[in-house]
Each structure stands twice: as structure tokens, then as C-alpha cells.
N, C-alpha and C positions, 0 to 999 in steps of 0.2 A: 370441746369435751367430752368424757367418756362417759358411757350407760351406767348406770348406778351398780348395775350387776356384774362390771369389770372393775378389777382392781385399779385405782386410780393411779396416775403418775403425773404428779402436779406437773415434774420437769419438761415431759414430755408433751403436755398439753401446752403448756405456754412456749415452747418451741414451736410447735404446728399452729398454734393460733397466732404465733409473730409472722407466719409465712403471707407474702402477698398474692400466691394461689391456693386455691382450694384444694382441699384434700379429704374426702371421705369414706370411710372404711365398712363394709358388711360382712356378715359371718358367710358361710358357705351355704346357708338357708337365707341369704340374702335381708338379713336384719340388719337395720343401720346400727352399728356400735360406735362408731367415732364422725364427728364432721366437726370441722374447725370453723371460725367464725367467717373466715372468706367463701368458702362454699355456701353456708347459710345464707351468707348476703345474698350470692349470685339466685339462691331459692326463695329469697324473699321471707325467710322464718328465722324464728331465733332456732341456735342449735338444739338448743332441749325439745322442741316440738318435733325435731326429725328422728331423735333418739329412740328407739325400739321399735320402730317400723318398719314394714317391709319396703325394700328401696323404690320398688314401683309405685308406691302409693306418693311417692314424694316426685319420682322422676319417670314418669308411665311408660316410656320407651327403652328403659334402661337394658343395656346389654349383658349386666351381669351375670345372669346364668348361663349365657354361651361362651363369655370369657372363662369362668369357672369349671366347665364342662368339657371344654376343648384344652383348658388350660395352655392359652396362649394370648398373649399382651396382644391389646390393641392400642397404636401410639396415633397420635397427632388426628386423631379422630375429629370432624367438625360437626357439631349436633348442637339441639335445643336441648336446654335441661328440662323445660317443662313448655305445655301449650301456653301461647300468649306470649311468649318471649320474642321480643322482635329481631334481636340478633344473635346468631350461635355462639358457641363458645368452642375452642380446642380443648379434647378431654383425651387423657392418657387411661387406660384401665390396663390394672398388672393382677395377676393371679397372685393368692399369697399360698403359701406350703407351711406346712407343720414340719417339724423336725424330721420325720419318718417319711416324710414326702406326700402325705395327704394335702386336702385341699383346705385351706382355713378361712378363705375367703376372698376378697377382692378389694383392691385400692383403687378408687377413681380419683384423679388429679384433674383439675379443672384450672387451666395454664393461665387463665385471665381472671381479675378478681373484679375488673371493668370492662365491658361490653365493648366500651371507647377504643382500650387498648386494642381489639382484634380488629377495629377497623383501621385504626394508624398502620399496626403492622402489614394489613394485608395493602392500606396505600402505599408503603414503603416497599414492600413485594413487587406491586405494579411498576412503579418508579425505578427497580432495579432492574424490572423484566425489560422495561425500554429502554434502558441505558446498555441493558445487555445486545439486546436486539440492534441497536444503533452501532454498539462496537462489532457484533459480529457482521452487520453490512458492510463495514469500513475494512475489517479483516477480508472477508470474502471478495470486495472491489479491489485490495489489493494483491490478491491473487489471483485476478480476471485479466484474461487478454485485453490488451489495450488497442491492439491493431487486429486488422482484417487483411483478406488478400485486396479488398476494396480501398485499403489505406494506401496501397505501394502505388505511387504515382509512378506514370511513363506509361507511352506506348509504343516503345520501339521496339523492334523484332528481338535484340537482346534480352530487354527486360520481360517481355511477354512469354518469352523460351523458359526463363528461369521460373516464372510465376506459375506456368502449364506443368512444369517438373515439381514444384512444390506441392502443387494442389494436388499430384497424384502422390507424392509421399503423405500427404495429410490423410489420406485412406486408409494406410498403413498403420500397424503398431510399432515400428523398428527405429533402433537409432538412427538417427540423421547427423551428420557430420557438416556443417553450414562454413565453406569458406570465401574470405573474401577480406579487401582492405579496409583499414581505419574509415568510418563514416560510411561504407558501402550500404547498411541498413541488414544487417546479419540479426541482429534482435528483434527488427520489425519483420523479418521473415519468420522467425521463430514464435513470435505472438500467431503470427496468422496461421501456420501450420496447425499450432494446438487448438486454434479458435475453430478450425474445418475439421479439426479431428473427432473419433467418437469419444473423446475425455475433455472436450470442450466444457463439460458441465464440472470437472473438475479443479483443483486449483492449478495454477501455472508459477512455478517457484522457480526465478532467477537467481542465479549466482555469479556474479563477477569476479571470478579465479583471480585475474591482477589486483580486485580490490581489497582481499580478505588478507589480512597481515600473517605470517607465516604461522605465529605462534597461537592465534587462532582459529586455524584454519579448519582443523580436525574438530574441534568443539562446534564449529558453525553449521558443518557440513553433516555429524554424526548426533551431535546435542551431548549432553552429559547428564548424569545422576546426581543427587545431593553428597555433596561430599566429596565430589569427583577430583578435585584439586582446590589448592589455596583460592579463595576468592570466588568460587563456584557460588551459585545462589542455591537456597535451602531448598527450594522445590525443584532444582534443576531446569534443565530448557530441552525443548524438544529440536532437534536439527532438520537442516532444511530438508534433506533427502527423504526424513520421515514426514516433512509437512507436505512433501510433494503425493503423498500415497493417493491412488485413484485418480491421478493427473501427470503432469508433465514437469520434467525437472529441467531445465536449461542452464547449461554450464556455458557461460559466456569465456571467451578467452581462455580456455581449456589448455590452451599449450602454455599459461603462466604457472599450470599447477606445480606445486615443487613434485619431485620425484618421490619422494617416500611417500606420499599422500596418494600417487597414482595407482599402486598396488591395492591400499585399502580400498578406494574406490571401485579398481575391478575386482575384489573379491565380494563386495557389496551390490555391484552389478548382476555376476553370474550366480549370486546364491538367493539375491532377492532380498534380503536381510540385511538390516542395522544394529549395530551394536553402540547405545550410547557408552561413553567415554566412563567408567568406574561401574557399568552393568554387568550382571551376572549372566542374564539372556540376551536372546537377539531380538529384534522383533520383525514379522514379516512385511513388506513395502511393495506396493505395486504402483510402478510408475513408467512412462516413456521417457527417454532421453535424448534429449537434443544437445547439442554441442557445436560450439563455434569459436573460430581462431583466425587472427589476419596472420599469425607463424607461418614459416614456410615446414610443416611437419615431415617431412621427407629430410630437409635436413636437419632435424631435429632427431629423427629415429638414428640417423647415419651418427651424429655425435655422441647418441644416447640420452639426450635431456627430455626424451618423450618414449614410455614404454611402447614396446613393439607389440605386444599382447593387448595391450588398452585400447591402441591404435585400432588395431584388428575388430575390438570389441565395440569401437563407437561409430566404424566407418560402415555401416552396413551400406547406408547410401548415401553418397555425398552430393552436396547443393552449391554450387559456387558462382558468387553474386558478382557480375560484372562490375568494373570500376565505373565512375559515372564520364570518363572521355572516353570508354567506348560506346556508350550512347546518348551521343551527343542532341539526338531529337528530343530528348527527355528535359535537357537545363530548362529552356526557356518555361514549358508548362508547370516544371516543379516551382521555379521560382515566380511566375504569375499565381501559383496557388498559395506562396507563402505569402503574399501581399493580400489576397482573401482573406487569409488568417488574420493578419494585422487589420482587416477593415479598412484598406486603402483601396477600393476598386476602381477609384479615378486616378491611381496615379499608372503610370504606364512607364516601360525604358526606351529609352532613344534610339533608334534603328543603329549607331554605331556601337552604343552598350550591349545590345542583343548579338551584333557579331563577335564583340571583345569575350563575351560568358560564354558564346560557342566557341571560340577559340581557344580559350585557357583549358589548361588540363585539370583543374580541380583535383590537387592531390587528396584533399582532405574529403573529397566526393560531396555526398549529398547533407553531410552534415557542414561541410567547410561551406556550400552554397546556400545553405540556409542561414548560416550567422552571417555571411557575407551581404545578401539581399537584405536581412534586417539592419544591419551596419547603413547601407546606402539608403533603404529608405527613410532612415532618422534623419541622414546628413542631408538628404537632397534639399533643393530650393526651389519650390513651385512643385508641379505636378509630374515630371518629366527625370527621372531616375539617369544619370549623366554617367559616363565610366570613372571619372574623378569621384563620385560618391562611393567608391566602394572602398574597403581597406587597400593600405599600398601594397600589401603583398599578394593582391588579387589585380586582375586586368593590368597587370602593368605597363605593358607597351601602349596600349588605349589610353590609359588612366593619364599617362606622361603626356602625349599629344592633347588631350583634353585640356589639361591644365594650364596650356599656354592660351592667353585671353584671344578672345576672336577679333580678328582685325575688320573694323567696320569698312563698309565702301567709301573710298575719296573722291568718286568720281562727281560728286555735285556738292553743293554746299552744306547738306544735310548729314552727307557723309564726313564731311573735314568736320564739323562740330561734334559729331559723334565721338571721332577719332581723339579730337581735343580732350572732349569731356572723358572718356576711357583713362587717356593717359595722366590726366591731373587726379582721377581718382587713385590710379597706381601710383603716383608719386606721393600722394597723401599718405596714403597707405604704408607705402616704404617708410616714410619720415615718422608716422605712429608706430611702427612698430608691428603694423597687422592688427592692430587694436581698431576694430570695426567702430564701435560706439564713438572712441576719444577723434577716429576720421572724420564720422558724419558731424562732430562738433564743429571741428575744423572747418569743414564745407560748407557748414551753414545748413545743413539738412535732416531730416529726422532720420533715425536707423534704420526705419522701415523702407523708405525710399532709397537709402543707401543700399539695402539689402536689396532691392528691385532692381536699382541700377549694377549693380555686381553680378546679377542674374542675366540681365538684360546681354551685357558684354562678355559674358561667360568667365568672370573674374573671380578665380579663385585664392585668396589668401596662402594659403600654403603650397601653391605653386610658383610664389613671386620667393627668388633668391633673397632677393632684399629683404624680407619679411621673415623675422624668428618667432615672433608668436602670434596668436590668433584669439580672439575673445570668445 
């Protein structure tokens, strides 16, 4: 309500009293001239009891005089309105001027008329803070290197030479072009170089140029501002190059980058600036560039599908990853490590399997070896992996020989009986279309026993041409 000495404005009083927040006005002398019901309730007094009194009488630590003398608002202050209050409230203090600019007084606005609301808001803020921290950690983890040089398996001279070379490059801050066939480990080396560099605490942003749609390439790489094109997000989007600031930008399969974007990438690399689509100004960025490709860059330069100036910008240092066929001594250690990762420490490779693995060319390199070992470990029967457990496209020669059932020695009665049993099983499998469960029922044995006998005799339903299906 208004002080009796002031002109009453019943409409204004009704409006201010209806607000859920507290409102108090004191004049330039600090005398309370208006206080609404919500503010008075916070002070635990009737509105009439506060009018005409100096503000410090009801709010001992009031900053009214400071706000009016400096003529500067104080927003979002956490304070206690009076001694003995258990919970503080959030207050805004706003200086009020006359038309001629002179200070007329101050408005104090208490945002919460119920102290419990502050506690609820504080709890929500804490929850949001924890959630933000969680997302921040997840985001930072996604931009952290997943591999180090210790992750690069193998002890052959070929791989050790490349690791030493990469470690020396990691200490520098120049671009590195990583060459190698598919699956050789180019991305793994990029992660390791970043992890060992002075930028290890910064982000590692990886972009697969072959996976980006042509129409989204520029917006993904450079970002865009609101309204840059139809369908753009209202708040815009930060580009991957901008996201790599203070860290490392890894452009995988850079040979697949469309020619029209190569010039824009070169300009950004030389100027160290990125301009989002639709933006008026550019932003400074500081990152180290790592690039990789399995393409023949020299041939691409000759046919004009890769810019010569960009090539010379990114190939300050070149790292060529040898294919797995050039480091055969690493094949078995890598294969055994894969089994350990699968928690199959008791599983081993048969001697003929190891020989076949070393003889195979592995055109898909470590990636193909990994998938083949996982397949073989899954398809094995028992604790020994045979060549026939590998996918058909790998270890073909050894696999074909392994698929033929083992001949049981026929020099004694036991050998004759074993051969007869093996042939009976083969005939039954053929008659039942290779269906193991149905064959076991016909022979009057359990399926587990059937599998054990097949393992003992080296029988694989996939190897018998008389069988078209397998359970």
C-alpha cells in the first residue's frame, strides 16, 4: 500500500500487491514509501508498519544508500532481509530517477515470496550443474585420443621403425600426412601422435572425408550461422575445424575430399581463420593438422583430382604405415591379443592355423585380421582354433585341406571301429542335409555327444559337398 502522504493509486497498488514477488520503494532519504504484501510477508510484518520508517530500521544491512549514491543497479544479490532469517532471498536493487535525472529513490525487488522456492531453485541449479558436468565430460571424452603408441601392437622392425618416426613427429607441431592401405592403422597412429604431442590436452577432432555427404561437407567442416540456409538450426552450428581449436584436426581419407572444398580448406589452413556459412566475420583457430589417405596421391595430382598447393601444405612430414603382409612377425601377437580382449585366454591356434595365418596376404590388414580372428573364435569347437574356423575368404588353401575329415588309423580294431563310426556320421549328416540336431536324433545320441564326435574326427558339415545346410 502507499504511504498516506503520497497520492494513492489504487490500480497500481492492486497490481503490485498481486505480484508473487516482493516490491519495496524508498525515497532518496531512505524512507519507505511503498511496500507490497509479498515483501511485507518476507519481513513478517504488516505493510502499514513499514511505511514512513527508514529502510535500515526494517532491513539493517540495506544497501539502499550505496545504490542511490552510485546510481548503479545491483542484480541477483543473495542476502538476508533481517537478522534471524534462516534462508536468504535473491534481491534486485534498482535506482529510480526523476525526469530531470535526479535520484528519486530505490526499488528493492525480492524475487521469492517463499524462501522454500529459493531452495528448490538452488536444487534445480545443482541438478543442472551436475548434468552439464556429465555432458561436458562425455563431450570431452569423445574428443580425447582413444589410442597411444602403446596401443600399436607388434614388434617387427617395420612397425618399430614407423613408431619411432611417428614419435619424433609428435614432438613437432607441423602437418603430417599418413599413408597406408585400408585397415593398416592410420587412424590409430593419428590418435597416438596427438596423445604424445604438446596439444594432448586439447581436443582431437576426427573427420572421415569419405563419409561426409557432398552437400553437407562445407557446413560440417566450417559450421554455419542462424539462417545460413533453408533447414539450418536457429542457433547455428559450430564447425569441426573450429571445434579443433587448441588441439588437433585429423582429416581421414582426405583424398576423398571434393575438389571445390580443397581450396577452402587450403585458405583456412593458411589464414588460420574459419568463416562459418553465412557469417560476416571469420574466427581465428589454432590447431595442428593430421591427414590420412589410402589413395595414390601422386596419381591424383597428375589427373587433377587433388590440388597440388594443398598437397604441399599438408605433407610437411609423411608417415607411411606398412601393410600387415610386410610385417608377418606381428600377425600372431596381434591375433593372440585379440583373443585376450575377448577373454579367451585358454583358446589357442593350432600349429597349421598359425602357419596359414602367416602365409595369408591379409589384404585388409589388421582390420581384416581382427574380424577373421573374432569369427574363428566364435565358430571354433573346443579350445583350439583350426583353419576351417576362419571365414572362407581367408586362409583358403589351408582351410580347404582342413575341411576334409581326418582319417582314423586302420591298423588295429580300434582304428577300424573309429573309421566306421566316422563314416556313419558322415552318411547320416548327408542324409539329413547337414542338420546336426536331426542327425543326432537319428543316430540315437545327444547333440553334445554329436558335436564332440565331429570335433574328434575333424568333421565340418560345411566341408562335405553332399550337405547343403548346417544347423
